C-alpha positions in Angstrom: 79.2 102.0 112.2 80.8 98.9 112.5 78.0 97.4 110.0 78.8 100.6 107.7 82.5 99.4 107.6 81.6 95.8 107.0 79.3 97.2 103.7 82.1 99.1 102.8 84.6 96.4 102.7 83.4 94.7 99.3 83.7 98.2 97.7 87.4 98.4 98.6 88.3 95.0 97.6 86.3 95.8 94.2 88.3 99.1 93.7 90.8 99.3 90.8 92.3 101.9 89.3 91.8 102.8 85.8 95.4 101.8 84.0 96.8 104.2 81.4 99.7 103.7 78.7 103.1 104.7 80.1 103.1 107.8 77.6 100.0 109.3 79.8 102.3 109.5 82.5 104.8 111.7 80.6 101.9 114.0 79.7 100.2 114.3 83.1 99.8 117.8 84.4 102.5 118.8 87.1 102.0 120.1 90.5 102.8 123.7 91.1 105.4 123.4 94.2 108.8 124.9 94.3 111.8 122.6 94.1 112.6 123.1 98.1 109.3 121.2 99.0 109.4 118.9 95.9 112.6 117.2 97.5 110.8 116.8 100.7 108.2 114.7 99.2 109.6 113.2 96.4 110.1 109.2 96.4 108.6 106.0 96.9 105.7 105.4 99.4 103.7 102.4 100.1 100.3 102.7 101.1 97.8 100.5 102.3 94.1 101.7 101.3 91.2 100.3 103.6 91.8 97.8 106.4 89.9 99.7 109.3 88.9 97.0 111.8 89.5 94.2 109.7 88.1 95.3 106.8 89.7 94.6 103.2 93.0 96.0 102.4 94.3 97.0 99.2 98.0 97.9 98.8 99.6 100.7 96.3 103.0 102.0 95.7 103.0 106.2 95.5 105.6 107.1 93.1 106.3 110.9 93.4 109.2 112.4 91.3 110.4 115.8 91.2 110.7 117.3 87.4 111.9 120.6 86.1 108.1 121.8 86.1 106.9 120.5 89.4 105.9 117.1 90.7 104.8 113.9 88.8 102.9 111.1 90.8 101.9 108.0 89.9 100.1 105.3 91.7 100.8 101.6 91.3 98.9 98.4 92.2 99.5 94.6 91.3 97.7 95.0 88.3 97.5 98.7 87.4 99.3 101.9 87.0 97.4 105.4 87.1 98.7 109.1 86.6 97.6 111.3 89.3 96.2 114.7 88.3 95.6 117.9 89.8 98.7 117.3 92.1 99.3 119.7 94.9 102.0 119.9 97.8 101.8 122.9 100.0 104.8 121.2 102.4 102.5 119.4 104.6 99.5 118.0 102.6 99.5 115.9 99.2 96.3 116.6 97.2 95.6 114.8 94.1 92.8 112.8 91.6 92.6 109.7 90.4 90.4 107.8 87.7 89.1 104.6 89.8 87.0 101.6 88.2 84.2 103.2 90.0 84.3 106.9 89.1 87.0 109.7 89.7 88.8 109.9 93.1 90.3 112.4 95.5 93.1 111.6 97.5 94.5 113.5 100.5 97.3 112.5 102.4 99.0 114.5 105.3 102.7 114.2 106.0 103.5 113.3 109.6 106.3 111.9 112.1 105.1 108.6 111.3 104.5 108.5 107.6 101.5 109.4 105.7 98.0 109.3 106.7 94.7 110.5 104.8 92.1 109.3 102.6 90.8 108.3 99.0 87.3 109.6 98.7 85.3 107.8 95.4 82.1 108.5 95.0 80.4 108.3 98.5 82.9 106.2 99.7 85.7 107.4 102.1 88.5 105.0 102.5 91.6 105.4 105.0 94.9 105.4 103.8 98.1 105.0 105.8 101.7 104.3 104.5 105.4 105.2 104.7 108.2 106.2 102.5 109.5 102.9 101.1 113.4 102.0 102.6 
């Protein structure tokens, strides 16, 4: 298992979210959630991708904004911004899709008392994600 994590480290270090013009963010599909649950999750989150057992890490920010039509989601790394699509939130679990440099990824985050925890799955790679709401 440890060797498997070491083999995934270069993949995590190399992953980059595909960048889109800012206008693409405004045209992104909206989540189908109620305004009560949208208020609960809306905000800025600091996320860490990977990093299990000493592996490579990538820090990104997740911005969730409540709109009249639902929820907009944007991931920001140091170099790129990507609009998330297929956004859903059921009161506890956030799900979205993202285009990365190595294919389409599925982001699943569960809200806990300690923050967010979940995975980003791209192709056959499953990357651990942990984070918290920014202070």
